[in-house]
N, C-alpha and C positions, 0 to 999 in steps of 0.2 A: 638353433634356437627358433628360425625361421618357419622351421615345419613346426614346431610345438604352437607358436602363435597361430599360424593357418588351422591347426587342428582345434585350435582353441576357439577361433574366429567361426570356424563352420558349425562346431557345436553348439556355439552362443546364437547364430543364427539358425539353427534349426530349431532349437528350443523357443525362439519367439515366434516362430509360425508352427508351432506343434499345437495342435486343437486341445491336445491332453497332458500337458505337460506334469512332470512331476513336481513336487515340494522340494526337492533336492536341486532339480535342473533349475527352477526359478531362483532358489536361492543361490547359486552359482552365478546365475544372471546378473541378480540385483548386485551382488558382491561387484561384479565388473563392472557395472554401471556406477555404482560407487566411487569405485577406484577411477573410473574413466573422471565422474565429473568433480573430484576432489583435485585430481592431478589438472584439471582444465581451470579451476577458478585458481588455483595456485600459481601457474603460468601466465593468467591474468592478470593477477596481481603483482607478479616480479615486473610485467610487461607495463603494463599501466598506471601503476601507483608513482614511479619516477616521472613521467609526463605529466600525471594530475600536478603533482607537487610544483613544476614549472608553469602553471599558467594559471596567467593572473586573474581571467576573466572566472575560473572556477573559486579561487579566495573570494572573489566579488558575489559569486553568486551564493556561497554557503555564507558569506556576511549577511546578505539581505535574507537568506532564509532563516538565519536566528533569529532577526529581528519580526519577522513574519508569525511564525509557527515554533520555531526551535525553543525559545526559551518556555515557552507554554509544553513545549515537550518535555523539557529536564526539569519544570515540576512535576509532571506527570509520570515521570521515573522516578522520582525523589535523588536527583544527582545536581552536584552543584558547577555542571560546568559552564567556565567562564566562554564569553564569543571566540575569543583564541583557541580554547582547547577543544571548542565546538568543531570549530572549521578543520583542526588536526583532525579530529576521530572521523569525520564523513569524507575528510580527502583522503584518509586511509581506507576506508569502506566504499569510495567510490567506484573503484574497479569489480567489486564482489556485487554491487547492483547492477552495473550493465549486465553482467554475467548472470544474473537471476532475470532478469525479464528475456534475454535470449531464451535460456534455459525452459522458461514457462512455454515462450513461444512456438520452441519445438517440444514440447509436450502436446500441447494444444494440437499443433498441426499434425500430430501421429493421429488424432482423432478424426482429421477432416475427410476422410474416406468413407469410417463408418456415420458419422454425422449427416455427410451428403450423398451417400450412396454412390461413392464414385468408383468400387470395383466389388467382387464378388465378398459376401457376406464374413466368410472365413478368415480371406485375406485383411479385411478392413477392421475385424473382431480384434485379431493379432496384432495388427497396428496400434491400435487403441489401446490394446492392453500394455502395450510396450511404453505409451504414452504415461500409463499409469505406474509401470516399473522403473520408467525413466524419473517421474517426480518421487518415489519412494528410494531410488537410488541416491538423488541428489540431497533428499532430508536428511539420508543415514550419513552422509560424506561433511551435511552442515551440522549436525548435530556432534560429529566427531570434534569438528573444527570449531565450535562454541566449548565443548569440554577443555580443548588444547586452549585457545584464549585464556579462558576462566582460569585454568590450574595452572600454567607453565608462565605466563608473561607478568611482571611484576603490577600492571596495570589493569589485569584481565577482568575483575570483579569492577572496576570503573567503567572499561570500554564495554561491557556488558553486566550492566546492574540486574539487581535480580527481578523487578517486574519486565524488564526485554525480554528476560529469558522466560518467564512466564508466558509471554508473549508468543515467542518462538516456540515452546512445546503446545500451546494452543493449535498453532498455526502446523505443526508436523503431526499432531496427534492422528489425524484421521486416516492418513496414507498409511501409518508405521503401523496402526491396528487393523484397519482393514484392506487394505491393499491385495495381502498374499490369499485371502479367503476369498476376495471378491475374482480376481484374476484364475483362482482355480476354480469357484463355483459357477459363476454369473458372467466368463469372458463373453459369452453372446448379447448380454441384456443392453439393450440401447439406454437404457436408464443410467448406466455405468459409463457408456460412452460419451454421453450428454454432460454427466455430472464432472468427468474428466477434461472434458475440453472447455466447459464453461467457466471453472475454478482455476484453470491455467491462462487461458487467453484473456480472460478478464482482470485476472493480475498483472500479466506481462504488458496489457497495455495500458493500464493504469500506472504501473510502476514506470513504465517509458516515457509516459507524457509528464508523471510527476518530476521525472530526472530532466526534462526538456524544460519545462517552467521554472526549475529554479532558477535558470540561467536567464529569465525575462527581467527587464528593469522595468517595473510597474509606474515608473514615472514617465516613459514613453509610451505615448497615447497606441502607437501602434501595436507596440509589444502588450500591452494593458488587454487589448482587445483579441490579441492571441491566447493570452493568458485564459481571459473569460470563455472564449469558443473552446479551448481544450479542456479547461476544467468543469465546463459545463457538458462537454460528450463523454469526459470519463465521470462524471457523476449519472449521467443517464445509462452508459453502460453498466456501471457497478449498482446501481437501481433494479437493472433490469434481471441482470446476469446473477448478481450475489445478493440480491433480494427476492424478485417475485421467484425466478426460474430454481433459484437454490430452494426455495421453502417448496415448491411444487415437486423437485425433482428427490427432494432428501425425504420428503413424505412418503413419494411414490417407491423409493429405495425402504423405508421403514415399514410398508405394506406388504411388499416381496417378501423381506425377512417374516413376518409374522406370519404371512400366507404359508410359506414354506415351512415354517415352526422352527426358523434356526435363531434358536433362542438367545445364543451366545452372540450373534451378530446384530439382534434385535436390542439385548439390554446395553451392549458397549455402544452401538449405534445410535439408541436415544440420546446418552450421555455426550457421545463426540458432536451430534446434530446442535444441540442446545450449546455446546460451548463454541462450535464454527458459526450459528447462528449470531451470537453475540459479536466473536469477531469481526464476521461481516458487518453487522451494523454500526458497531461504535468505532472499527479500523478503518474499514473500506468504503462505505456511505457516507456516515456522518461528515469526517472531514473534507470530503469533496462539497457535501452541502454547504457546510460551515463558510468554505473559501467563497462558494458562488455566491452565498446570501454577502460577504462580507465586502466582496468586489463588483457588485450587481450595479449596473446602469441606473437602475430604480432609486436603490440605496442611496446612491452618489445624487440623484435629484432630489429625493427627500431630504438628504443632510442639506443640499445647497439650498432649498427653500426654507429650511429650519434656520441656516444661518442668516439668509435674509430678513426672516420673519423675527429671530432674535436681534439683528441688527437694527430693525424698524424699531421694536419695543425698545430698545437701548436708547434711540433716537428720540422717540416720543417721552419718554422719562426724561431723558437731560432738558429737552425742549420743555416739559412742565416745572423741570427745576429752575431751569433759566427765567421762566415766566414767572415762577413764585418768587426766586431771588427781586426781580425786578418789581414785582409789585411790594415786596417789603422795604425795598430800598425808597420806592413812591411814599409810600406810607410814613416809612423815617424822616425822609425830606421834610414832607408836610408836617409832621410833627416839630422838628427843627425851626421851622419857617414861622409855625403859629406861638412856639415858646420865644422864638427871636422877637415877635411883634409884639407880644405883650412885655416883656420885660424892657 
């Protein structure tokens, strides 16, 4: 058994650093990576879910999150989760979220040698392609997990409603459709290395920070400022990596396919790039921007001034009303005096 595992590990390692792997070898590698990530996430759930259920701070965090954005999210997903149901679902998914940003950090880190020229180009390209294949393996395992939850659990369709399923399909569409052709045909292409690094590390940083800021109590001044700083940092990272850099790199990739007359990749790529661009701006950049505006210092100052102005206006109106009442009282008193005198 150990000899078989050692032989398999040696074969997989050889495939990773093979500059000209066969589709069959890549399929075996991705299948093993998918099995690894599926086992990892299952183990993470078994280990962390009981821990999460016993943590009052997590219950409190998800309760606050429901009031901040959860209710609006439920409306967008067209589900009618109560606060208690929302907390229950997100406590169940909390271990998975920790695994997702860890997986994205690892996938992005594999691209660092290629991004920063830390070693020879062949080794760097192989590691970057392993980052692509790691993402593909995780996405395959996640699709399988979504299918199992939707079809076998009594509340599967409630936990993963149609709108959420559509979002996940869009998220997984790029790597699952173009990952293999890119590794087989363009493993040395720097644009591929940068795209893989940008997409994975932007997601890792954003998800990691978002998981942390959920636990912050914004009624506390220090934690509010920490929330503002981290949310602003995430907005800048997302706007640059999932906005500006994404548009430049995806455009460069489309032009490469066009120049090489890779029409199948080009046609599929155009559709995928449009979908991912919408995903990036609607679900990655906009939420951080909205939170940044909602909890900004400037808006708070404007709100305070507006409240003071409204209070001042109310005071003036009340003052005028009192003066009118006093004038009316004086006129009525004078009239009564006149009537009494003539009577």
